[in-house]
GUSE-975456 format. One record per residue: residue in one letter; x, y, z of N, C-alpha, C, O, CB in turn. Coordinates in steps of 0.001 Angstrom, whole numbers, padded with zeros to 6 digits, always signed. Glycine has a CB too. Layout:
aXYZXYZXYZXYZXYZ;...
//
This chain:
m-023083-011255+016005-021825-012005+015978-020752-011189+016687-020700-009968+016535-021393-012336+014511;s-019904-011844+017451-018866-011162+018210-017762-010659+017288-017776-010913+016083-018284-012093+019273;v-016807-009940+017875-015687-009416+017099-014868-010574+016540-014497-011494+017270-014799-008487+017966;l-014593-010520+015256-013866-011591+014577-012441-011144+014291-012216-010046+013781-014579-011998+013267;i-011483-011998+014621-010069-011680+014427-009416-012775+013595-009548-013961+013896-009341-011519+015791;a-008718-012370+012557-008063-013322+011665-007097-014212+012436-006308-013740+013255-007322-012585+010545;g-007177-015505+012156-006286-016459+012788-006754-016976+014128-006284-018014+014594-004971-015854+012951;n-007696-016248+014770-008158-016641+016106-009638-016998+016162-010070-017676+017094-007886-015535+017078;s-010418-016558+015187-011871-016722+015247-012381-017659+014165-011711-017912+013163-012558-015375+015123;s-013593-018167+014398-014316-018966+013411-015698-018355+013228-016164-017599+014081-014416-020468+013849;a-016350-018678+012124-017699-018165+011872-018558-019280+011299-018105-020067+010467-017665-016947+010906;n-019804-019337+011753-020761-020322+011258-021962-019576+010693-022711-018946+011440-021196-021317+012388;l-022148-019644+009381-023260-018970+008719-024327-020001+008369-024026-021062+007823-022780-018215+007444;t-025580-019673+008692-026696-020580+008419-027742-019862+007587-028071-018705+007852-027318-021110+009733;c-028262-020548+006583-029246-019967+005672-030486-020865+005645-030410-022035+005271-028648-019795+004235;r-031631-020298+006049-032877-021071+006064-034020-020216+005522-034014-018992+005655-033204-021568+007501;a-034989-020874+004916-036163-020173+004389-037165-019926+005508-037350-020773+006382-036821-020982+003244;d-037815-018756+005480-038850-018447+006469-040063-019352+006278-040741-019713+007241-039270-016968+006368;s-040323-019706+005042-041439-020608+004750-041098-021419+003510-040250-021018+002713-042770-019816+004547;g-041751-022547+003350-041458-023405+002213-040179-024194+002435-039574-024140+003506-041349-022581+000944;q-039782-024921+001417-038594-025761+001525-037724-025582+000294-038195-025670-000840-038982-027242+001701;a-036447-025329+000539-035507-025137-000566-034993-026485-001045-034731-027389-000251-034330-024231-000139;q-034856-026600-002350-034306-027831-002916-032807-027703-003196-032099-028702-003319-035047-028194-004202;s-032342-026471-003292-030906-026269-003494-030469-024988-002795-031230-024028-002676-030559-026211-005006;v-029226-025004-002338-028645-023836-001664-027291-023548-002306-026454-024440-002444-028497-024076-000110;r-027088-022302-002692-025809-021889-003257-025275-020693-002476-026035-019882-001948-025952-021544-004764;w-023951-020606-002419-023301-019529-001671-022397-018715-002589-021798-019242-003526-022490-020099-000492;k-022311-017420-002299-021398-016535-003015-020720-015598-002020-021276-015255-000977-022150-015727-004109;q-019512-015199-002372-018825-014146-001617-018494-013033-002593-017786-013243-003578-017526-014686-000903;d-019015-011845-002308-018827-010700-003207-019194-011073-004642-018475-010750-005587-017369-010197-003145;r-020329-011761-004784-020929-012135-006074-020178-013232-006815-020521-013550-007953-021011-010931-006954;a-019168-013811-006191-018430-014906-006829-018772-016216-006126-018677-016312-004903-016891-014645-006789;a-019171-017222-006901-019541-018515-006323-018308-019233-005785-017201-019044-006288-020254-019392-007370;f-018505-020050-004768-017411-020841-004206-017983-022112-003597-019189-022223-003375-016615-020026-003142;g-017115-023052-003334-017523-024313-002722-016656-024623-001520-016037-023731-000940-017451-025458-003735;t-016616-025880-001153-015807-026300-000014-014334-026039-000289-013820-026358-001362-016037-027787+000298;g-013667-025456+000694-012242-025170+000556-011484-025665+001765-012010-026424+002579-012005-023675+000360;a-010226-025223+001879-009373-025685+002970-009908-025258+004330-009701-025955+005323-007961-025161+002787;r-010600-024110+004385-011094-023606+005668-012613-023484+005706-013167-023001+006694-010474-022260+005965;r-013287-023908+004659-014743-023767+004577-015404-025142+004496-015092-025955+003626-015141-022908+003353;f-016321-025375+005426-016964-026682+005543-018480-026499+005546-019009-025652+006265-016495-027421+006831;f-019178-027303+004733-020631-027191+004605-021337-028381+005251-020800-029486+005328-021029-027085+003129;s-022556-028117+005711-023418-029201+006181-023890-029992+004959-023808-029486+003840-024641-028646+007010;p-024381-031218+005144-024800-032040+003991-025804-031350+003074-025758-031540+001858-025400-033331+004481;d-026708-030550+003637-027709-029884+002791-027267-028491+002345-028046-027764+001730-029030-029780+003535;m-026022-028113+002648-025431-026829+002249-026064-025621+002939-025778-024481+002572-025550-026663+000759;s-026913-025856+003927-027591-024731+004574-026701-024015+005586-026976-022871+005948-028851-025215+005261;s-025643-024670+006045-024729-024063+007018-023300-024156+006508-022916-025123+005851-024856-024750+008400;m-022522-023128+006827-021123-023102+006416-020261-022668+007594-020525-021647+008229-020917-022155+005206;l-019233-023454+007876-018271-023121+008921-016977-022664+008260-016448-023343+007379-018019-024338+009866;i-016471-021512+008688-015175-021016+008217-014240-020996+009415-014478-020273+010382-015296-019584+007556;s-013176-021788+009351-012263-021886+010490-010861-022280+010024-010701-023263+009300-012791-022908+011518;p-009842-021514+010438-009964-020209+011094-010219-019113+010061-009920-019277+008878-008690-019890+011908;l-010766-018013+010517-011003-016888+009622-009684-016224+009240-008746-016169+010035-011948-015867+010277;q-009630-015721+008010-008480-014967+007533-008977-013672+006903-010179-013492+006706-007642-015799+006516;k-008051-012771+006587-008460-011469+006044-009213-011614+004723-010028-010759+004377-007237-010574+005845;e-008943-012700+003976-009638-012918+002707-011129-013179+002895-011891-013134+001929-009010-014078+001968;d-011552-013452+004129-012964-013726+004397-013776-012450+004597-014989-012515+004794-013097-014608+005621;n-013122-011298+004547-013865-010041+004579-014717-009922+003323-014251-010218+002223-012904-008833+004703;g-015950-009495+003482-016795-009302+002311-018243-009684+002576-018626-009994+003704-016261-010105+001151;e-019035-009655+001518-020467-009953+001625-020747-011390+001188-020444-011783+000062-021293-008963+000770;f-021329-012161+002098-021709-013543+001809-023208-013591+001507-024023-013032+002240-021350-014487+003004;t-023547-014263+000423-024946-014377+000002-025305-015842-000185-024568-016597-000819-025199-013585-001305;c-026451-016237+000378-026964-017584+000125-028222-017462-000731-029026-016550-000542-027265-018343+001468;m-028383-018381-001666-029538-018384-002568-030290-019700-002416-029735-020777-002637-029094-018172-004047;l-031554-019599-002039-032416-020766-001855-033332-020896-003063-033961-019927-003487-033245-020654-000539;t-033399-022102-003609-034188-022312-004826-035089-023533-004684-034679-024570-004162-033265-022477-006045;n-036332-023386-005161-037241-024524-005333-037980-024323-006655-037784-023294-007301-038254-024652-004119;p-038813-025256-007075-039465-025126-008383-040323-023875-008528-040647-023485-009650-040313-026326-008637;i-040697-023241-007430-041594-022090-007505-040830-020773-007616-041158-019933-008453-042500-022057-006288;n-039830-020594-006787-039089-019325-006829-037686-019470-006251-037274-020543-005809-039851-018242-006065;t-036961-018334-006273-035611-018245-005708-035546-017039-004794-036030-015960-005137-034530-018150-006828;d-034950-017223-003636-034798-016118-002692-033355-016095-002194-032637-017091-002294-035800-016251-001499;s-032943-014959-001662-031559-014843-001199-031480-013958+000034-032381-013167+000312-030661-014281-002312;a-030389-014107+000765-030109-013272+001935-028604-013046+001990-027822-013882+001537-030636-013938+003265;s-028203-011895+002555-026778-011545+002579-026326-011159+003978-027112-010698+004805-026494-010399+001608;y-025040-011359+004215-024424-010976+005482-023018-010460+005193-022238-011116+004504-024389-012180+006487;r-022700-009281+005723-021363-008719+005508-020453-009117+006665-020699-008787+007825-021424-007169+005368;m-019400-009835+006307-018435-010319+007292-017289-009315+007435-016697-008881+006447-017889-011715+006886;v-016994-008961+008673-015858-008076+008958-014864-008856+009808-015134-009188+010962-016318-006753+009689;v-013719-009138+009219-012659-009863+009921-011527-008881+010210-010907-008343+009292-012145-011090+009078;n-011269-008658+011470-010212-007729+011865-008848-008402+011727-008672-009556+012115-010428-007236+013317;y-007890-007666+011171-006546-008232+011004-005513-007110+010959-005841-005928+010854-006465-009094+009712;g-004260-007529+011044-003156-006578+010917-002880-005827+012210-003419-006143+013271-003451-005592+009816;p-002011-004811+012083-001428-004300+010841-000353-005228+010273+000370-005901+011008-000838-002924+011076;e-000275-005240+008941+000701-006080+008263+001723-005218+007531+001367-004257+006848+000003-007035+007283;a+002964-005564+007677+004068-004983+006902+004013-003462+006822+003800-002898+005749+004066-005552+005509;a+004206-002803+007959+004285-001341+007946+005429-000911+007028+006475-001560+006982+004491-000776+009390;r+005224+000176+006306+006250+000669+005387+006214+002192+005360+005166+002806+005560+006043+000091+003959;v+007374+002788+005109+007496+004246+005062+007995+004653+003683+008981+004112+003181+008456+004769+006176;i+007303+005611+003081+007696+006148+001783+008143+007590+001974+007448+008381+002611+006529+006056+000752;g+009302+007931+001422+009820+009290+001537+011275+009336+001129+011911+008299+000942+009653+009817+002962;e+011803+010550+000991+013194+010719+000593+014134+010206+001684+013857+010338+002876+013488+012194+000285;s+015245+009622+001250+016255+009168+002211+017361+010200+002383+018113+010153+003356+016854+007833+001764;a+017461+011140+001432+018460+012209+001523+017871+013483+000940+017309+013469-000155+019777+011818+000782;v+018001+014586+001672+017505+015883+001212+018541+016948+001540+019422+016743+002375+016129+016227+001864;e+018421+018084+000870+019288+019208+001186+018655+020049+002291+017437+020040+002467+019554+020066-000073;v+019478+020763+003023+019008+021598+004115+017968+022593+003598+018074+023079+002472+020188+022336+004781;e+016974+022892+004417+015856+023791+004115+014786+023155+003226+013801+023813+002888+016378+025037+003449;t+014961+021897+002844+013978+021214+002005+012840+020664+002859+013065+020210+003981+014644+020078+001203;k+011619+020703+002326+010483+020114+003033+010547+018595+002923+010846+018051+001860+009139+020646+002466;v+010265+017922+004024+010313+016458+004069+008938+015926+004458+008323+016404+005412+011402+015962+005073;v+008462+014933+003711+007202+014265+004042+007444+012759+004030+007752+012182+002988+006062+014661+003036;l+007304+012134+005182+007413+010680+005303+006006+010133+005529+005284+010608+006406+008388+010263+006475;t+005622+009142+004742+004270+008582+004834+004340+007115+005212+005007+006319+004552+003510+008756+003503;c+003644+006770+006283+003623+005389+006775+002279+004748+006431+001237+005400+006497+003876+005339+008313;s+002313+003481+006066+001079+002758+005768+001223+001307+006205+002330+000778+006312+000736+002842+004259;a+000078+000673+006455+000060-000738+006849-001342-001277+006614-002325-000626+006967+000491-000925+008347;d-001441-002458+006022-002744-003085+005802-003338-003468+007150-002706-004169+007940-002621-004333+004874;s-004563-003000+007408-005153-003240+008721-006653-002985+008702-007123-002039+008070-004484-002360+009773;v-007403-003838+009402-008835-003636+009665-009057-003861+011151-008796-004954+011654-009738-004604+008797;p-009548-002819+011880-009780-001453+011408-008460-000751+011100-007394-001281+011413-010574-000653+012452;p-008517+000452+010484-007281+001166+010160-006392+001336+011387-006871+001571+012496-007601+002532+009560;a-005101+001212+011164-004140+001288+012269-003979+002710+012782-004203+003680+012058-002788+000745+011829;n-003588+002814+014042-003170+004089+014629-001656+004196+014470-000943+003198+014577-003596+004199+016146;f-001169+005412+014213+000257+005590+013952+000920+006471+015006+000349+007459+015466+000464+006192+012571;t+002137+006087+015374+003001+006924+016211+004403+006868+015608+004733+005942+014866+003000+006443+017724;w+005224+007871+015935+006571+007959+015370+007609+008138+016472+007360+008781+017492+006660+009120+014366;k+008776+007551+016235+009935+007778+017093+011074+008316+016236+011255+007901+015091+010360+006468+017831;f+011842+009248+016808+013014+009787+016126+014248+009445+016939+014404+009888+018077+012892+011325+015920;n+015123+008650+016339+016330+008171+017029+015989+007541+018381+016693+007733+019372+017325+009327+017229;g+014886+006783+018391+014495+006047+019587+013638+006810+020568+013165+006233+021548+015688+005592+020276;t+013422+008104+020330+012619+008923+021246+011234+009164+020658+011109+009559+019499+013320+010272+021536;k+010205+008929+021449+008836+009098+020983+008550+010562+020677+008938+011451+021435+007847+008569+022023;t+007866+010807+019557+007504+012169+019165+006017+012404+019422+005302+011506+019865+007845+012422+017674;d+005565+013625+019136+004153+013962+019316+003323+013658+018070+002108+013858+018079+004013+015431+019678;v+003949+013185+017013+003239+012919+015760+002437+011628+015887+002984+010570+016199+004232+012827+014570;k+001129+011730+015641+000243+010569+015749-000611+010414+014496-001773+010013+014568-000655+010695+016986;t-000027+010733+013362-000703+010585+012075+000170+009746+011152+001319+009442+011472-001007+011973+011437;a-000390+009374+010003+000362+008549+009059+001514+009317+008426+002462+008710+007928-000562+008021+007975;q+001441+010651+008439+002497+011462+007833+003335+012173+008885+002823+012716+009865+001895+012481+006879;y+004643+012150+008644+005586+012910+009470+006168+013990+008560+006810+013680+007556+006731+011978+010095;q+005944+015262+008910+006380+016351+008047+007405+017238+008742+007307+017522+009935+005186+017181+007606;i+008388+017666+007961+009380+018643+008403+009339+019772+007381+009666+019554+006214+010840+018008+008532;e+008952+020953+007787+008770+022052+006839+010081+022494+006202+010125+022745+004998+008121+023229+007532;a+011142+022593+006984+012452+022988+006462+013512+022182+007200+013803+022440+008368+012697+024533+006626;a+014079+021216+006515+015005+020281+007155+016266+020983+007662+016818+021862+007002+015386+019175+006180;r+016700+020571+008843+017963+021026+009429+018885+019812+009565+018448+018666+009463+017732+021726+010825;y+020162+020090+009795+021111+018987+009956+020712+018087+011120+020934+016876+011085+022529+019527+010170;k+020123+018688+012154+019737+017919+013332+018602+016941+013043+018327+016054+013850+019331+018853+014446;n+017935+017099+011887+016849+016192+011522+017351+014888+010906+016558+013987+010631+015913+016878+010557;s+018653+014784+010691+019213+013527+010189+019076+012452+011259+019311+012704+012441+020703+013703+009776;g+018696+011257+010836+018579+010169+011803+017576+009126+011368+017211+009042+010195+018192+010708+013151;m+017131+008324+012337+016225+007215+012060+014812+007538+012547+014599+007898+013705+016737+005926+012723;y+013859+007398+011633+012454+007648+011932+011712+006316+011918+011629+005651+010886+011826+008651+010910;m+011180+005939+013062+010465+004666+013156+008965+004913+013242+008481+005598+014143+010948+003855+014379;c+008240+004340+012285+006781+004396+012301+006261+003141+012990+006704+002030+012699+006199+004527+010853;e+005323+003330+013902+004699+002203+014599+003206+002213+014300+002501+003162+014645+004958+002274+016141;a+002727+001146+013652+001303+001001+013340+000688+000014+014326+001203-001087+014520+001089+000522+011862;h-000422+000421+014948-001039-000420+015984-002532-000583+015722-003230+000386+015423-000809+000186+017387;n-003015-001823+015839-004437-002134+015693-005009-002369+017085-004605-003300+017781-004663-003386+014766;t-005952-001519+017487-006488-001602+018845-007387-002816+019049-007631-003211+020190-007258-000344+019170;v-007886-003417+017967-008763-004584+018089-007946-005872+018171-008176-006702+019051-009738-004651+016901;t-007000-006037+017260-006190-007257+017266-005074-007193+018303-004549-008223+018727-005596-007498+015886;g-004716-005975+018708-003629-005805+019664-002254-005945+019041-001251-005961+019753-003771-006794+020769;k-002194-006047+017719-000916-006256+017045-000278-004933+016635-000955-003921+016455-001106-007145+015822;t+001049-004972+016493+001824-003796+016109+002831-004171+015032+003411-005257+015059+002541-003185+017333;s+003032-003266+014090+004042-003459+013047+004850-002173+012928+004285-001081+012981+003385-003844+011671;t+006162-002290+012768+007022-001108+012706+007903-001121+011462+008171-002168+010872+007892-001020+013957;h+008343+000070+011087+009308+000204+009993+010181+001417+010279+009683+002465+010689+008588+000342+008603;t+011491+001271+010061+012435+002359+010318+012976+002917+009009+013401+002175+008124+013591+001874+011207;h+012951+004237+008909+013408+004941+007706+014545+005880+008096+014433+006627+009068+012234+005734+007028;t+015631+005841+007343+016786+006690+007633+016779+007918+006732+016632+007809+005515+018101+005902+007455;l+016942+009092+007348+016971+010361+006607+018310+011047+006834+018794+011136+007963+015799+011291+007042;s+018898+011530+005751+020164+012259+005829+019967+013654+005253+019537+013803+004109+021298+011503+005074;v+020282+014679+006047+020161+016070+005602+021544+016574+005222+022463+016564+006042+019521+016973+006712;k+021692+017016+003978+022992+017420+003450+023006+018912+003136+021960+019560+003089+023339+016610+002193;e+024212+019446+002921+024347+020874+002634+023742+021206+001278+023584+020341+000417+025823+021297+002675;e+023410+022472+001113+022782+022918-000129+023699+022653-001320+024886+022980-001286+022431+024413-000048;g+023146+022066-002362+023908+021763-003569+024550+020395-003572+025066+019953-004599+024955+022782-003759;a+024528+019713-002431+025198+018415-002338+024530+017350-003192+025173+016385-003607+025235+017955-000901;l+023252+017523-003452+022527+016509-004221+022302+016919-005667+021591+016237-006404+021198+016222-003570;d+022915+018048-006082+022781+018457-007481+023404+017409-008377+024498+016914-008107+023436+019833-007724;e+022706+017079-009435+023219+016092-010373+024012+016796-011458+023507+017722-012093+022073+015260-010985;g+025252+016368-011681+026063+016930-012745+025576+016454-014096+024634+015666-014183+027526+016566-012553;l+026226+016940-015164+025852+016502-016502+026217+015041-016686+027302+014610-016298+026533+017367-017575;s+025322+014294-017271+025591+012886-017533+026607+012748-018652+026864+013705-019382+024298+012141-017889;d+027196+011540-018794+028162+011288-019859+027551+011567-021219+028211+012118-022100+028667+009849-019796;g+026293+011189-021393+025622+011419-022664+025473+012897-022961+025648+013328-024101+024267+010756-022667;a+025147+013682-021932+024977+015116-022130+026303+015770-022479+026351+016639-023349+024378+015765-020882;i+027395+015362-021805+028719+015919-022088+029143+015575-023510+029657+016427-024234+029758+015395-021079;a+028926+014323-023906+029284+013910-025262+028503+014712-026281+029042+015104-027316+029031+012412-025460;g+027231+014959-025992+026409+015731-026914+026922+017145-027071+026922+017683-028179+024977+015757-026444;i+027362+017758-025980+027882+019123-026037+029195+019160-026809+029410+020058-027623+028081+019688-024618;v+030080+018187-026560+031366+018138-027253+031157+017977-028747+031791+018675-029539+032232+016993-026713;i+030281+017070-029141+030016+016841-030562+029438+018090-031201+029817+018458-032313+029058+015655-030754;a+028516+018747-030495+027905+019959-031034+028946+021047-031233+028914+021761-032235+026794+020457-030110;v+029874+021183-030285+030927+022190-030396+031844+021881-031565+032219+022781-032317+031735+022272-029099;l+032211+020608-031725+033088+020217-032822+032431+020466-034167+033082+020935-035101+033476+018753-032695;i+031154+020158-034272+030436+020386-035526+030376+021873-035834+030585+022282-036976+029016+019797-035458;a+030092+022684-034820+030024+024130-035017+031385+024678-035424+031466+025552-036287+029528+024828-033740;l+032457+024174-034813+033808+024614-035135+034157+024243-036570+034758+025040-037290+034824+024000-034161;g+033785+023042-036987+034046+022613-038353+033337+023500-039360+033895+023830-040406+033619+021172-038542;a+032118+023883-039047+031362+024753-039942+032022+026117-040043+032060+026710-041121+029916+024898-039460;a+032542+026620-038932+033189+027933-038939+034454+027900-039787+034717+028843-040533+033522+028381-037505;i+035239+026832-039687+036468+026711-040476+036143+026635-041959+036807+027273-042775+037272+025472-040046;a+035133+025865-042307+034748+025725-043710+034291+027057-044274+034613+027406-045409+033641+024677-043865;l+033543+027794-043478+033051+029094-043925+034206+030061-044114+034232+030817-045085+032040+029666-042925;l+035167+030042-043190+036329+030921-043278+037155+030587-044514+037615+031486-045218+037194+030805-042009;f+037343+029307-044778+038111+028880-045946+037421+029324-047233+038078+029768-048175+038296+027351-045941;f+036104+029204-047269+035345+029588-048452+035467+031092-048696+035616+031533-049836+033865+029186-048298;c+035405+031867-047629+035496+033317-047761+036871+033732-048260+036989+034657-049063+035194+033995-046427;r+037909+033053-047789+039270+033390-048202+039476+033109-049685+040223+033821-050356+040291+032607-047372;q+038832+032102-050182+038970+031784-051596+038366+032867-052469+038766+033030-053621+038321+030451-051902;k+037411+033604-051933+036742+034642-052701+037489+035965-052673+037197+036852-053475+035349+034840-052186;v+038440+036114-051771+039169+037388-051665+040198+037469-052790+041007+036552-052932+039867+037525-050267;p+040197+038514-053578+041147+038619-054695+042579+038847-054200+043502+038958-055008+040735+039763-055635;
//
């Protein structure tokens, strides 16, 4: 079977016995039974199935089972439908402090797996992997990082742009939350109250 591409290709699967005659034919995809659907059409005797157009959901193992009063036999075919890349996305920090290590990870659903390239502020870089790493961020590393995922079989491309801001050391430190400040104030007041009570008690004991 030729290369199959989602949205552009169709597939016709035929199941026949080498000898004897089948009285019933059943089909499964990845061990789950199915029947006629919006894109799946069967011949009257169920021996042939047309899928048109193919979609990524058609990836998997198709099995036909032939049955007669004497025995049951089956045969399988693994369908590979090329698709994507779909919805490229980048995961990583949007703001870091200077000297911090940065790892941006790009992903996209694709069969076969997509090839990745990166651009920084519109200029192509030498990075050709799913990860873009900066060992120690500098101010000059602030900008827009565009991941481009490309499928060499489908010819399709999907991109996603991620903005990174490099800030001075300490700029991203989180101060004490309102709850933490309230807790400290209450603790101090309670401790102060205990000290006053103790002092008052001691004074009462002095002759």
